ZAMARLO-510003 format. One record per residue (C-alpha): x, y, z; residue in three letters; residue number from 0. Coordinates in steps of 0.001 Angstrom, whole numbers. Last residue first. Layout:
# ZAMARLO-510003
(node (X, Y, Z), "ALA", NUM)
...
END
This chain:
# ZAMARLO-510003
(node (12038, -5691, -1198), "ALA", 75)
(node (9360, -7051, 1062), "ILE", 74)
(node (8839, -10314, -747), "ASP", 73)
(node (12434, -11187, -274), "PRO", 72)
(node (12044, -11973, 3541), "PHE", 71)
(node (15442, -13263, 4650), "CYS", 70)
(node (17282, -10952, 2087), "ALA", 69)
(node (14987, -8080, 2906), "THR", 68)
(node (15800, -8399, 6573), "LEU", 67)
(node (19504, -8707, 6027), "GLU", 66)
(node (19438, -5533, 3869), "ALA", 65)
(node (17640, -3837, 6731), "LEU", 64)
(node (20325, -5078, 9175), "LEU", 63)
(node (22899, -3557, 6959), "GLY", 62)
(node (21021, -316, 6738), "ARG", 61)
(node (21014, -301, 10574), "ILE", 60)
(node (24775, -718, 10608), "GLY", 59)
(node (25207, 2056, 8065), "ALA", 58)
(node (22909, 4293, 10047), "GLU", 57)
(node (24748, 3856, 13294), "ASP", 56)
(node (22516, 6170, 15291), "ALA", 55)
(node (24116, 8288, 18068), "ASP", 54)
(node (20905, 9069, 20116), "PRO", 53)
(node (19501, 6834, 18726), "PRO", 52)
(node (19722, 3413, 17263), "GLY", 51)
(node (22667, 1053, 16780), "MET", 50)
(node (22267, -565, 20277), "PRO", 49)
(node (18706, -1551, 19426), "ILE", 48)
(node (19549, -2970, 16023), "ALA", 47)
(node (20881, -6279, 17158), "ARG", 46)
(node (17850, -6956, 19309), "GLN", 45)
(node (15474, -5970, 16485), "ARG", 44)
(node (17286, -8249, 14003), "ILE", 43)
(node (17149, -11129, 16376), "SER", 42)
(node (13456, -10442, 17085), "GLU", 41)
(node (12634, -10519, 13387), "LEU", 40)
(node (14298, -13953, 13097), "SER", 39)
(node (12491, -15174, 16274), "PRO", 38)
(node (9048, -14058, 15068), "ASP", 37)
(node (7146, -12963, 18171), "ALA", 36)
(node (8683, -9477, 18308), "LEU", 35)
(node (9593, -7616, 21474), "PRO", 34)
(node (8112, -4096, 21667), "VAL", 33)
(node (10047, -959, 22544), "SER", 32)
(node (12835, -761, 19938), "GLU", 31)
(node (10612, -721, 16812), "PHE", 30)
(node (7993, 1629, 18198), "ASP", 29)
(node (10648, 4032, 19574), "ASP", 28)
(node (12572, 3803, 16241), "TRP", 27)
(node (9367, 4736, 14219), "ALA", 26)
(node (8329, 7604, 16460), "TRP", 25)
(node (9723, 10387, 14332), "GLU", 24)
(node (8344, 8846, 11092), "ASP", 23)
(node (9680, 10441, 7931), "THR", 22)
(node (13217, 10762, 8873), "GLY", 21)
(node (14425, 8521, 6111), "ASN", 20)
(node (16245, 6101, 8400), "LEU", 19)
(node (13433, 6132, 10995), "PHE", 18)
(node (10690, 5541, 8522), "GLY", 17)
(node (12840, 2918, 6679), "ASN", 16)
(node (13246, 991, 9956), "ILE", 15)
(node (9541, 1175, 10717), "LEU", 14)
(node (8645, 159, 7187), "SER", 13)
(node (10986, -2791, 7221), "ALA", 12)
(node (9384, -3849, 10464), "ILE", 11)
(node (5867, -3571, 8903), "ALA", 10)
(node (6918, -5598, 5905), "GLN", 9)
(node (8516, -8275, 8090), "PRO", 8)
(node (5019, -8618, 9757), "THR", 7)
(node (4276, -7440, 13181), "ARG", 6)
(node (3134, -10145, 15574), "THR", 5)
(node (4159, -8142, 18587), "SER", 4)
(node (5131, -9941, 21840), "LYS", 3)
(node (3186, -9191, 24938), "ALA", 2)
(node (5472, -8069, 27851), "VAL", 1)
(node (5256, -10281, 30983), "MET", 0)
END
């Protein structure tokens, strides 16, 4: 059984931004590879996975990032 991460919404937003901005080459792998304990964050992660590399849908990922910040306004 894979342990679920207790990463915060801020940490998830940071990983997504790192990927989108090209500032963290491992950000998407980290985001994609570990299930999240919070069901709302896990839902975003699951929907984001098919949008990732190699042919990233950056507009779709930005939409999910907007959803994340709407659900957790303290990270904006």
